C-alpha positions in Angstrom: -21.3 -13.1 -5.7 -19.8 -16.6 -6.4 -18.1 -15.3 -9.5 -16.5 -12.4 -7.6 -15.2 -14.8 -4.8 -13.9 -17.2 -7.4 -12.0 -14.6 -9.3 -10.8 -13.0 -6.1 -9.4 -16.4 -5.0 -7.6 -16.9 -8.3 -6.1 -13.4 -8.4 -5.0 -13.7 -4.7 -3.5 -17.1 -5.3 -1.6 -15.9 -8.4 -0.2 -12.9 -6.5 0.9 -15.0 -3.6 2.6 -17.4 -6.0 4.4 -14.6 -7.8 5.3 -12.8 -4.6 6.7 -15.9 -2.9 9.9 -15.6 -5.0 10.5 -12.1 -3.7 9.1 -11.9 -0.2 11.5 -13.2 2.4 10.5 -15.5 5.2 8.6 -13.6 7.9 11.1 -14.0 10.7 13.0 -11.4 12.8 16.2 -12.3 11.1 14.8 -11.3 7.7 14.2 -7.8 9.0 17.8 -7.0 9.7 19.5 -8.6 6.6 17.5 -7.2 3.8 19.7 -4.4 2.4 18.4 -2.9 -0.8 20.4 -0.4 -2.8 19.4 3.2 -2.0 19.6 5.6 -4.9 18.3 9.2 -5.0 16.3 10.0 -8.1 17.2 13.2 -9.9 13.5 14.1 -9.8 12.2 14.1 -6.2 9.4 11.7 -5.6 9.8 9.6 -8.8 7.5 6.6 -8.4 9.3 4.2 -10.8 12.9 3.4 -9.8 15.0 2.0 -6.9 14.2 2.6 -3.3 15.1 5.9 -1.8 15.3 4.6 1.8 16.1 1.4 3.7 14.2 -1.3 5.5 16.1 -0.4 8.6 15.0 3.3 8.5 11.3 2.4 7.8 11.2 -0.1 10.7 13.0 2.4 13.0 10.4 5.0 12.2 7.2 3.0 12.3 7.8 0.4 15.1 7.8 2.9 18.0 4.8 4.8 16.5 2.4 2.0 15.6 -0.2 1.2 18.1 -2.0 -1.5 16.0 1.0 -3.6 15.2 4.0 -5.1 17.1 7.6 -4.4 16.0 7.6 -7.9 14.5 4.5 -7.1 12.5 6.0 -3.8 11.3 9.0 -5.8 10.1 6.9 -8.1 8.1 5.0 -5.2 6.5 8.1 -3.3 5.7 9.9 -6.3 4.2 6.8 -7.0 2.2 6.9 -3.6 0.7 10.6 -3.9 0.0 10.5 -7.3 -1.6 7.4 -6.7 -3.8 8.4 -3.1 -4.6 11.9 -4.1 -5.7 10.5 -6.8 -8.0 8.0 -4.3 -9.4 10.6 -1.5 -10.1 8.8 0.9 -7.8 10.2 3.1 -5.0 8.7 1.1 -2.2 10.2 3.4 0.4 8.1 6.3 -1.0 5.1 3.9 -1.0 5.5 3.1 2.6 5.9 6.8 3.4 2.5 7.2 1.8 1.2 4.3 3.9 2.5 6.0 7.0 0.9 9.3 6.0 -2.5 7.7 5.2 -2.6 5.5 8.3 -1.1 7.8 10.9 2.0 5.5 11.1 -0.1 2.3 11.3 -2.5 3.6 13.9 -5.7 4.3 12.0 -8.9 2.3 12.3 -8.7 1.4 8.6 -5.2 -0.1 8.7 -6.0 -2.3 11.7 -6.9 -6.0 11.5 -9.2 -7.2 10.0 -9.2 -4.3 7.4 -5.5 -3.8 6.8 -6.2 -0.9 4.4 -2.7 0.6 3.7 -3.5 3.8 2.0 -7.2 4.8 2.2 -8.1 2.7 -0.8 -11.8 3.1 -1.5 -12.3 5.0 1.8 -14.8 7.8 1.0 -16.0 8.7 4.4 -19.5 7.4 3.6 -21.3 5.7 6.5 -24.5 3.7 6.3 -26.9 2.1 8.7 -27.6 -1.6 8.2 -27.6 -4.7 10.4 -24.0 -6.0 11.1 -24.6 -9.1 9.1 -25.9 -7.2 6.0 -23.2 -5.0 4.5 -24.4 -2.4 1.9 -22.0 -3.9 -0.7 -18.8 -5.8 -1.1 -16.4 -3.0 0.0 -17.8 -2.0 3.3 -16.4 -2.6 6.9 -18.4 -2.8 10.1 -17.5 -0.3 12.8 -18.5 -1.8 16.1 -17.9 1.5 17.9 -20.6 3.4 16.0 -22.7 0.4 14.9 -22.5 1.5 11.3 -20.9 0.4 8.0 -18.0 2.4 6.6 -17.1 2.5 2.9 -13.7 1.2 2.1 -11.7 -1.9 1.2 -10.5 -4.6 3.6 -7.7 -7.1 2.9 -7.1 -10.6 4.3 -3.3 -10.1 4.6 -0.7 -7.5 4.2 1.8 -9.3 2.0 -0.7 -11.3 0.0 -3.3 -8.5 -0.6 -2.8 -5.1 1.0 0.7 -4.4 -0.3 0.0 -5.7 -3.9 -3.2 -3.6 -4.0 -1.3 -0.5 -2.9 1.7 -0.9 -5.1 -0.4 -2.0 -8.1 -2.5 1.1 -7.8 0.6 3.3 -7.7 1.9 1.5 -10.8 -1.5 2.1 -12.5 -1.0 5.8 -11.9 2.6 5.7 -13.1 2.2 3.5 -16.3 -0.1 3.9 -19.3 -2.5 1.0 -19.9 -0.7 -1.9 -21.4 2.8 -0.7 -20.4 5.1 -2.4 -17.9 6.6 -5.8 -17.2 4.5 -8.9 -16.7 4.8 -8.6 -12.9 3.9 -4.9 -13.0 0.8 -5.7 -15.1 -0.3 -8.5 -12.8 0.0 -6.2 -9.8 -2.0 -3.5 -11.7 -4.7 -6.1 -12.7 -5.2 -7.2 -9.1 -5.2 -3.6 -7.8 -7.7 -2.4 -10.3 -9.9 -5.4 -9.9 -10.1 -4.6 -6.2 -10.7 -0.9 -6.9 -11.1 0.4 -10.5 -9.2 3.5 -11.7 -10.6 5.7 -14.5 -8.8 5.4 -17.8 -7.9 9.0 -17.9 -5.8 8.6 -14.7 -3.6 5.8 -16.1 0.0 6.9 -16.6 -0.5 10.5 -15.2 1.9 10.3 -12.3 5.7 10.4 -12.8 6.2 11.6 -9.2 4.3 11.4 -6.0 3.3 15.0 -6.3 1.4 14.2 -9.5 -1.0 12.4 -7.2 -2.1 15.7 -5.7 -5.9 16.0 -6.0 -6.0 12.5 -7.5 -5.3 9.9 -4.8 -6.7 12.2 -2.1 -9.0 15.2 -2.6 -8.4 18.1 -2.4 -4.9 17.0 -1.6 -3.2 20.2 -2.9 0.0 19.3 -0.9 -0.5 15.6 -0.7 2.7 14.6 -2.4 4.8 17.3 -0.8 3.7 16.0 2.7 4.7 12.5 1.8 8.1 13.6 0.5 8.7 15.5 3.7 7.7 12.5 5.7 9.9 10.2 3.7 12.9 12.5 4.4 12.2 12.3 8.1 11.9 8.5 7.9 15.2 8.2 6.1 16.9 9.9 9.0 15.4 7.4 11.5 17.9 4.6 10.7 21.0 6.8 10.5 21.4 7.4 14.3 
């Protein structure tokens, strides 16, 4: 247990240090001035590449729908995705559309504090009985409403842990083992330390639809639903 906590602290500290160069100060002003380039990929839903939407559109879509987070919180989360995603060469707008799909637009039990799970990472639906101070393992969360433990990962912060774990996992699906920039590899290392990914799934996803039946099961239209949601989100900031 001590080894796990020590390694977790080191990895989290390293990611926070790396991300500090990219994540803007968490102030309301930062939400309105971050203007990344928006380029449509020739292949819909390509994971690696520039953003296909804007911070403005993502905030405009999520802020009125989220019941767990204030508009300010939503701005911090969206800017975190944008900053880390841009640095990692990943379409962060597509990733936040996946987050919106998985969390019901930041309303689900799993995405709320203190869990902050952005995309159902490690959430299997398994529930176990045990005392509230005796979790079945390291990746379980206590549900007070049912007095049971639920399987799934929890994160201490959005920008420091949740977003790196989400984007790093997407990168692991998109890149073969050993490929990618130093920053991409560090995100992947952190994500797969938090939740391992089988070797045969490394580098299998060029587009979000390649995650069908992989990120979620059966998920036969998983990527298509996220693409459709991303299109609706893009229109939110154009009015």
